[in-house]
C-alpha positions in Angstrom: 48.8 69.1 -12.1 52.6 69.2 -11.9 54.4 72.5 -12.4 55.6 72.9 -16.0 59.3 72.8 -15.0 58.9 69.1 -14.1 59.7 68.1 -17.7 62.0 65.6 -19.4 64.3 68.3 -20.9 64.9 69.8 -17.5 65.6 66.4 -15.9 68.1 65.6 -18.7 69.8 69.0 -18.3 70.2 68.4 -14.6 71.6 64.9 -15.0 74.1 66.1 -17.7 75.3 68.8 -15.4 75.8 66.3 -12.5 77.6 63.8 -14.7 80.0 66.6 -15.7 81.2 67.1 -12.1 84.5 65.6 -10.9 83.7 62.6 -8.7 80.2 62.0 -10.0 79.0 58.5 -9.9 75.7 56.8 -9.3 75.1 56.1 -5.6 74.3 52.5 -4.8 70.9 51.0 -4.9 71.0 48.4 -2.2 68.6 45.4 -2.4 67.6 43.9 0.9 66.0 40.5 0.0 66.6 39.0 3.4 64.7 41.7 5.2 62.0 41.7 2.5 61.3 38.0 3.2 61.1 38.7 7.0 58.7 41.6 6.5 56.6 39.9 3.9 57.1 42.2 1.0 58.3 41.5 -2.6 61.4 43.7 -2.4 63.1 46.5 -0.5 65.5 48.8 -2.4 67.5 51.4 -0.6 69.2 54.3 -2.4 72.4 55.0 -0.3 73.1 58.7 -0.6 76.0 58.6 1.9 78.2 58.1 -1.2 77.2 61.3 -2.9 80.2 63.6 -3.8 82.0 62.7 -0.6 79.4 64.7 1.4 77.7 61.9 3.2 74.3 63.1 2.0 72.2 63.8 -1.1 72.1 67.6 -0.7 75.0 68.2 -3.1 72.7 67.5 -6.0 70.4 70.5 -5.3 73.0 73.0 -4.1 75.5 72.3 -6.9 72.9 72.6 -9.7 71.2 75.7 -8.2 74.6 77.5 -7.8 75.6 76.5 -11.3 72.4 78.0 -12.7 72.8 81.2 -10.6 76.3 81.7 -12.0 74.9 81.5 -15.5 72.7 84.5 -14.6 74.8 86.5 -12.2 78.3 87.4 -11.0 78.6 86.3 -7.4 81.2 86.8 -4.7 79.4 85.2 -1.7 76.5 82.9 -1.0 74.5 82.5 2.2 72.1 79.9 3.5 70.5 78.4 6.6 70.8 74.7 7.3 70.4 71.9 9.9 73.7 70.5 8.4 73.6 68.7 5.1 72.4 71.5 2.8 74.9 74.0 4.3 77.7 71.5 3.9 76.6 70.9 0.3 76.5 74.6 -0.5 79.9 75.2 1.2 81.3 72.5 -1.0 79.8 73.9 -4.2 80.9 77.4 -3.3 84.4 76.3 -2.6 84.5 74.6 -6.0 83.4 77.8 -7.6 85.8 80.0 -5.7 83.1 81.8 -3.7 82.8 82.7 -0.1 80.0 80.9 1.8 78.3 82.0 5.0 76.1 79.5 6.7 73.6 80.0 9.6 72.6 77.1 11.7 69.8 76.8 14.3 70.2 76.4 18.1 71.3 72.9 19.1 73.2 72.1 15.9 75.6 69.3 16.3 79.2 70.4 16.7 80.5 67.8 14.3 78.1 69.1 11.6 79.3 72.6 12.3 82.9 71.6 11.9 82.2 69.6 8.7 80.9 72.9 7.1 83.8 75.0 8.5 86.2 72.4 7.0 85.0 73.6 3.6 86.1 77.2 4.4 82.7 78.5 5.1 81.8 80.9 7.9 79.3 79.3 10.2 77.0 81.1 12.7 75.0 79.0 15.2 72.0 81.0 16.2 69.7 80.8 19.2 66.7 80.4 17.0 64.8 77.5 15.4 65.4 76.5 11.8 62.7 78.6 10.2 63.8 81.8 12.1 67.4 81.0 11.1 66.3 81.0 7.5 65.0 84.5 8.0 68.4 85.5 9.5 70.0 84.3 6.3 67.6 86.4 4.3 68.5 89.4 6.4 72.2 88.7 5.8 71.6 88.7 2.1 69.8 92.1 2.3 72.5 93.6 4.5 75.6 92.3 2.6 74.7 91.6 -1.0 75.5 87.9 -0.6 73.2 85.7 -2.6 70.8 83.5 -0.7 70.8 79.8 -1.9 67.9 78.3 0.2 65.9 75.2 -0.4 62.5 76.7 0.3 60.6 79.4 -1.5 58.8 82.5 -0.3 57.3 85.6 -1.9 59.6 86.8 -4.6 62.1 83.9 -4.1 61.2 80.9 -6.2 63.9 80.4 -8.9 66.7 79.2 -6.7 64.6 76.7 -4.7 63.1 75.5 -8.0 66.6 74.7 -9.2 67.4 72.9 -6.0 64.3 70.8 -6.3 65.2 69.9 -9.9 68.7 69.0 -8.7 67.2 66.2 -6.6 65.6 64.6 -9.7 69.0 63.0 -10.5 68.6 60.8 -7.4 65.2 59.6 -8.7 66.5 59.1 -12.2 69.4 57.0 -11.0 67.1 54.9 -8.8 64.7 54.2 -11.6 67.5 53.1 -13.9 68.9 50.9 -11.2 65.5 49.3 -10.4 65.1 48.6 -14.1 68.3 46.6 -14.0 66.8 44.6 -11.2 63.7 44.0 -13.4 61.6 45.9 -10.9 59.2 48.8 -11.0 58.5 50.5 -7.6 55.0 50.1 -6.2 55.7 52.3 -3.1 58.1 55.1 -2.3 58.7 56.5 1.2 60.0 60.0 1.2 61.4 62.0 4.1 60.3 65.7 4.3 61.6 68.7 6.2 60.3 71.6 4.1 59.4 69.1 1.4 61.8 70.0 -1.4 63.3 66.6 -1.8 60.0 64.9 -1.6 58.5 67.2 -4.1 61.4 66.8 -6.5 61.3 63.0 -6.4 57.5 62.9 -6.8 57.7 65.4 -9.7 60.3 63.2 -11.5 58.5 59.9 -10.9 55.0 61.2 -11.8 56.2 62.9 -14.9 58.3 59.9 -16.0 56.0 57.0 -15.1 52.6 58.6 -15.5 49.9 56.2 -14.6 52.5 53.7 -13.5 53.8 56.0 -10.8 54.1 54.4 -7.3 52.2 55.2 -4.2 53.9 57.9 -2.2 54.2 58.1 1.6 55.6 61.2 3.3 57.6 60.8 6.5 58.3 63.6 9.0 59.7 64.1 12.5 56.9 64.0 15.1 57.2 67.5 16.6 57.9 69.4 13.4 55.5 67.6 11.0 54.4 70.7 9.1 53.4 68.9 5.9 51.3 66.4 8.0 49.7 69.4 9.7 49.1 71.1 6.3 47.5 68.0 4.8 45.3 67.6 7.8 44.2 71.3 7.9 43.8 71.6 4.1 46.1 74.6 4.0 49.7 75.7 4.5 50.4 75.3 8.2 53.5 76.1 10.1 54.8 74.8 13.4 56.6 77.2 15.7 58.6 76.9 18.8 61.7 74.7 19.2 60.7 71.1 18.1 63.1 68.5 19.3 64.3 65.5 17.2 67.5 63.7 16.4 66.4 63.9 12.8 68.0 67.3 12.4 67.4 67.5 8.6 63.7 67.0 9.1 63.4 69.6 11.9 61.7 72.2 9.8 58.4 73.8 10.8 57.4 75.6 7.6 56.7 73.7 4.3 58.0 74.9 1.0 54.8 76.5 -0.4 55.7 75.6 -4.0 56.2 71.9 -3.2 53.2 71.6 -0.8 50.6 71.4 -3.6 52.7 68.8 -5.4 53.0 66.6 -2.3 49.3 67.0 -1.4 48.3 66.1 -5.0 50.3 62.9 -5.3 51.1 61.6 -1.8 48.5 59.4 -0.3 49.8 58.9 3.2 51.5 61.2 5.8 53.3 59.8 8.8 54.7 61.5 11.9 57.7 59.5 13.2 59.4 59.4 16.6 63.2 59.2 16.8 62.8 55.6 18.1 61.4 54.6 14.7 64.5 56.0 13.0 66.9 54.4 15.5 65.3 51.0 14.7 65.9 51.5 11.0 69.5 52.6 11.7 70.2 49.5 13.7 68.7 47.1 11.2 70.6 48.6 8.3 73.9 48.3 10.3 73.1 44.7 11.4 71.3 43.2 8.4 69.4 40.0 8.1 69.7 37.0 5.7 72.9 38.0 4.0 71.8 41.5 3.2 74.6 44.1 2.9 75.2 46.5 5.8 74.5 50.2 5.3 75.5 53.1 7.5 72.5 55.3 7.6 71.9 58.4 9.8 68.8 59.5 11.7 67.1 61.1 8.7 68.2 58.4 6.3 66.9 55.3 8.1 63.4 56.5 9.1 61.9 55.1 6.0 63.0 51.6 6.9 61.9 52.1 10.5 58.4 53.0 9.3 58.2 50.0 7.0 59.3 47.7 9.9 56.6 49.1 12.2 54.0 48.7 9.5 55.0 45.1 8.9 55.3 44.0 12.5 52.9 46.1 14.7 49.4 44.4 14.8 47.9 47.7 15.5 49.1 49.1 12.2 47.8 46.2 10.1 44.8 48.2 8.9 47.2 50.9 7.6 49.4 48.4 5.9 46.4 47.1 4.1 45.2 50.6 3.2 48.6 51.3 1.8 48.5 48.2 -0.3 51.7 46.8 1.1 51.9 43.0 0.6 54.1 40.2 -0.8 53.9 41.8 -4.3 55.2 45.2 -3.2 58.5 46.6 -4.3 59.4 49.5 -1.9 61.9 52.2 -2.7 63.6 53.9 0.2 66.1 56.8 0.2 68.9 56.7 2.8 69.4 60.4 2.5 72.4 60.6 4.8 75.1 58.5 6.4 76.4 59.0 10.0 76.6 62.8 9.9 76.9 62.9 13.7 79.2 60.0 14.3 79.1 60.3 18.1 75.3 60.0 18.2 75.4 57.2 15.6 77.8 55.2 17.8 75.5 55.8 20.8 72.5 54.4 19.0 74.5 51.4 17.7 75.6 50.7 21.3 72.1 50.5 22.8 70.9 47.0 23.6 67.5 46.2 22.2 67.5 42.5 22.8 65.8 40.5 20.1 64.7 43.4 18.0 63.9 42.3 14.4 
């Protein structure tokens, strides 16, 4: 069962809000027919979220809507959050637009260019010596100590309304994609969704399941190898966190504790859970930048390109043929991918683009 808030009236309310924002436009849905032919699938469609509100990532959808809803209920002077980069930048942008102060906590090892992108929006940024999940707890403590309002994209005991609104905010991305696919005369058979805490994945699943019902596609969840907390939770049959300091270039997926409100949604409707190494993402990044068969080029970052990287591995690795068959991926499949970010760390992006991988398909 889906939570009751996944309903058409809420989706319409969210979309109307986003459409009212200056600079709103649908992000492109990029068809990749040349690559689809090479990989032996019916179609590959990539939602390019690097064009969202000038923020180079999809996160502005959730942060802006959640802050808007908060301001309908409360008078605020300051907001606070923890981030690996994109959510904090989105909240800083939304706070600046609302005339509010923003304080953002970031985990150890955060990219300097991501830090500076948030500071450029007049937010105060504190880089901690902790992992992401402990950094979230620091943001919670800051709220308690200062009266700033926490705007976090994961829930915990007594804190569900704001993350619910963030999740609903992501439904706009799915609504646009469905409309754009319809213009192509296509209905998606498979959707690959990246997951850190799982809020984006849960939001997209909620929208597509509620909207399409029995025609909903098959969902696959993608996570960074060392921090795959949703994979671990699905395997253990219960909420499972991953501690320590996991390492991955997919900073936005480097989260060790699932959103407990979205985990049941994901486990109920996703069929497959995949842990991914950085190398899989890099492969997707390079192919999107250097397309095949007349396909358009797309600049996609480490988190954004992992879906295509996984699809390429499934299509080309003989050892994964059994999984490809189990997933029902064949020449009739129309696969929807979300490039959730562009090159948010430009130096690292250029490094990956400069690596020589010979005749890599």
